[in-house]
C-alpha positions as CSV (number, residue, x, y, z in Angstrom):
1,M,309.0,115.8,-25.5
2,T,310.6,116.2,-22.1
3,F,312.7,119.3,-21.4
4,V,315.2,119.5,-18.5
5,R,316.7,122.6,-17.1
6,V,320.5,122.7,-17.8
7,C,321.4,126.2,-16.7
8,G,320.3,129.8,-16.3
9,L,320.4,132.0,-19.4
10,G,322.6,134.4,-17.4
11,E,325.2,131.6,-17.0
12,L,325.9,131.5,-20.8
13,E,328.5,133.9,-22.1
14,E,328.1,134.8,-25.8
15,D,330.1,132.4,-28.1
16,T,331.4,130.4,-25.1
17,P,330.2,126.8,-25.0
18,K,329.1,125.4,-21.6
19,R,329.3,121.6,-21.2
20,V,326.5,119.9,-19.3
21,E,325.4,116.3,-18.8
22,L,321.8,115.2,-19.3
23,D,321.1,111.7,-18.2
24,G,324.7,110.8,-18.9
25,T,324.7,112.4,-22.3
26,P,327.4,115.2,-22.8
27,V,325.9,118.3,-24.3
28,S,327.4,121.7,-25.3
29,V,325.0,124.6,-24.8
30,V,325.9,127.7,-26.8
31,R,324.5,131.2,-26.8
32,T,325.3,132.9,-30.1
33,E,323.7,135.3,-32.5
34,G,320.8,135.9,-30.2
35,E,319.9,132.2,-29.9
36,V,320.7,129.3,-27.7
37,F,321.7,125.9,-29.2
38,A,322.4,122.5,-27.8
39,I,324.6,120.0,-29.6
40,H,326.2,116.7,-28.7
41,D,329.4,117.5,-26.9
42,I,331.6,114.8,-28.5
43,C,333.2,115.4,-31.9
44,S,332.2,112.7,-34.4
45,H,335.8,112.5,-35.7
46,A,337.7,112.3,-32.4
47,N,336.5,111.5,-29.0
48,V,337.0,115.0,-27.6
49,S,334.7,117.7,-26.1
50,L,333.4,120.3,-28.5
51,A,332.8,122.7,-25.5
52,E,336.6,123.2,-25.5
53,G,336.4,124.6,-29.0
54,E,335.6,128.1,-30.4
55,V,332.3,129.4,-31.7
56,D,332.0,131.5,-34.8
57,D,329.2,132.2,-37.3
58,C,326.8,129.7,-35.7
59,H,329.5,126.9,-35.8
60,I,331.5,125.2,-33.2
61,E,335.1,124.1,-34.0
62,C,336.7,121.0,-32.5
63,W,339.9,122.2,-30.9
64,L,341.8,119.0,-31.8
65,H,341.7,118.8,-35.6
66,G,339.6,121.8,-36.6
67,S,336.4,120.1,-37.7
68,R,333.5,122.6,-37.6
69,F,329.9,121.7,-36.9
70,D,326.8,123.8,-37.7
71,L,325.0,124.5,-34.3
72,R,321.6,124.4,-36.1
73,S,322.0,121.1,-37.9
74,G,325.1,119.3,-36.4
75,K,326.4,118.9,-39.9
76,P,330.2,119.2,-40.4
77,D,331.5,121.7,-42.8
78,A,335.2,121.2,-42.4
79,L,337.3,118.0,-42.5
80,P,338.3,115.7,-41.0
81,A,334.8,115.1,-39.6
82,T,332.4,113.7,-42.1
83,R,329.5,112.6,-39.8
84,P,327.1,115.0,-38.1
85,V,326.6,115.2,-34.4
86,P,323.1,115.3,-32.8
87,V,321.5,118.6,-32.0
88,Y,318.8,118.9,-29.4
89,P,315.7,121.2,-29.0
90,V,316.1,124.2,-26.7
91,K,313.5,126.2,-25.0
92,I,313.9,129.3,-22.8
93,E,311.5,129.8,-19.9
94,G,312.2,133.0,-18.0
95,D,315.9,132.7,-17.1
96,D,315.9,128.9,-17.5
97,V,317.5,127.1,-20.4
98,L,315.8,123.8,-21.1
99,V,317.0,121.0,-23.3
100,S,315.4,117.8,-24.6
101,L,317.5,114.8,-25.6
102,T,315.0,114.2,-28.4
103,Q,316.9,115.0,-31.6
104,E,315.5,117.6,-34.0
105,S,314.8,116.4,-37.5
């Protein structure tokens, strides 16, 4: 599994998604509840950035229609989205946040 540095840990504000691109793939990186998560940045219901939404209780909400996705699994728990979005492995090395585009199972 290949990990790539996406940002510094100090660049992530609690509960504020940061949009990055990894090999052309849009990813939202989120620091919340003492952990860092990486989730595909495009809502599975509408083609909009999840990084523009709000984070609460380990979920990210799409600003357009209110779909919520679990940051741990990518599964939606609020309509209108019914399909999950990919989540990606994250590793912290010192102050570096590293993400792999290999999806977690």
